[in-house]
C-alpha positions in Angstrom: 81.4 -116.4 45.1 80.0 -113.7 47.4 82.3 -110.8 46.4 82.1 -107.3 47.6 84.2 -104.3 46.7 84.8 -101.6 49.3 87.2 -98.8 50.0 90.7 -99.7 51.2 91.3 -99.4 55.0 94.8 -99.1 56.4 94.4 -102.4 58.2 94.3 -104.1 54.7 97.8 -103.1 53.8 99.5 -106.4 54.8 96.9 -108.5 53.0 96.9 -106.3 49.8 100.7 -106.5 49.9 100.6 -110.3 50.0 97.9 -110.4 47.2 100.1 -108.2 44.9 103.2 -110.2 45.6 101.5 -113.5 45.0 100.0 -112.2 41.7 103.3 -110.9 40.6 105.0 -114.3 41.4 102.3 -116.4 39.7 100.8 -114.4 36.9 103.4 -111.7 35.9 106.7 -113.5 36.3 106.6 -115.0 32.8 106.4 -111.6 31.3 108.8 -109.9 33.8 111.4 -112.6 34.7 114.1 -110.0 35.4 111.9 -107.5 37.1 109.7 -109.7 39.3 111.8 -109.9 42.4 112.2 -106.0 42.4 108.5 -105.5 41.9 107.8 -108.0 44.7 110.2 -106.1 47.0 108.6 -102.7 46.1 105.0 -103.7 47.1 105.4 -103.6 50.8 102.5 -102.7 53.1 104.1 -99.3 53.5 104.1 -98.8 49.7 100.5 -99.9 49.6 99.6 -97.4 52.4 101.5 -94.6 50.6 99.7 -95.4 47.3 96.4 -95.4 49.2 97.2 -92.1 50.7 96.8 -90.1 47.4 94.5 -92.4 45.4 91.1 -93.8 45.8 92.0 -97.4 46.6 89.5 -100.3 46.5 89.7 -104.0 47.5 87.6 -106.9 46.4 86.7 -109.3 49.1 85.2 -112.8 49.2 84.3 -114.3 52.5 86.7 -112.0 54.3 89.6 -112.7 51.9 91.0 -110.0 49.8 91.0 -111.4 46.2 91.6 -108.2 44.2 92.5 -104.5 44.4 92.7 -101.3 42.3 93.2 -97.6 42.6 92.5 -94.4 40.7 94.1 -91.1 41.2 95.1 -87.8 39.5 97.3 -87.9 36.6 100.3 -85.7 37.4 98.0 -83.4 39.4 95.6 -82.6 36.5 92.0 -82.0 37.3 90.7 -83.4 34.0 93.0 -86.5 33.7 93.2 -89.5 35.9 95.2 -92.7 36.0 94.5 -96.3 37.2 97.0 -98.0 39.4 97.7 -101.2 41.4 95.1 -103.4 39.7 95.7 -107.0 40.8 93.5 -110.1 41.0 94.5 -113.2 42.9 95.6 -115.9 40.3 93.0 -118.4 41.6 90.2 -115.7 40.9 91.3 -114.5 37.5 88.8 -114.9 34.7 85.9 -114.9 37.1 84.8 -111.3 36.7 86.8 -109.8 39.7 88.8 -107.6 37.4 85.9 -106.4 35.5 84.1 -105.5 38.8 87.2 -103.6 40.0 87.4 -101.7 36.7 83.7 -100.9 36.8 84.0 -99.6 40.3 87.0 -97.5 39.4 85.0 -96.0 36.5 82.3 -95.0 38.9 84.7 -93.1 41.1 84.8 -89.4 41.1 88.3 -89.3 39.7 87.1 -91.2 36.7 84.0 -89.2 36.3 85.8 -85.8 36.3 88.3 -86.8 33.8 88.2 -86.3 30.1 91.1 -88.9 29.7 92.1 -91.8 31.9 95.5 -93.5 31.4 96.6 -96.9 32.6 100.2 -98.1 32.6 99.4 -101.7 31.7 101.5 -104.7 32.2 102.2 -106.9 29.3 100.4 -109.6 31.4 97.2 -107.4 31.9 97.2 -105.8 28.4 94.5 -108.1 26.8 92.2 -107.5 29.7 92.5 -103.7 29.6 92.0 -103.7 25.8 88.9 -105.8 26.3 87.7 -103.2 28.9 87.7 -100.4 26.3 91.2 -98.9 26.8 93.2 -98.1 23.7 96.9 -97.6 22.9 98.0 -94.1 23.9 99.2 -92.3 20.7 98.7 -95.6 18.9 102.0 -96.9 20.5 101.7 -100.7 21.0 105.2 -101.2 22.3 106.2 -101.3 26.0 108.0 -98.3 27.3 111.4 -98.2 29.2 109.5 -99.6 32.3 108.1 -102.4 30.1 104.6 -101.1 30.5 102.2 -100.3 27.6 100.4 -97.0 28.0 96.6 -97.2 27.4 94.0 -94.7 27.7 90.3 -94.1 27.5 88.7 -90.8 26.5 85.5 -89.8 28.0 83.0 -87.6 26.1 80.5 -86.0 28.5 82.9 -84.4 31.0 
């Protein structure tokens, strides 16, 4: 694999949308059987462009194919808190270090470096991965919320 991670470009929107939809259909459907069709419908190219408009959005590519994505942005407008968003890895590439590379890229971004706390609304599907990456349950709450997401966070010391 000859993977590179770069900043999202508006011309990527269609391919990122398809990546997200494929990942939801294949990887997340078992954990979100009632929600998957709505989540797929939500992740249009326009939605991706809107998300990229207020976050720092990255894509992972291999031989010109987008195989993963992730974004980081402000947490409710706070300067000292940030949040991770839209982290997806193509099902055929999961378990090969793509997600780890995306998280490492996001953790070098200025939104991460300025924050004392970074939150991630983790899917049930991605929960073990994010825990392995050092994120912990927010307020010790291990249960999914009303959106069926588990809120995780990482506190940074030297900010």
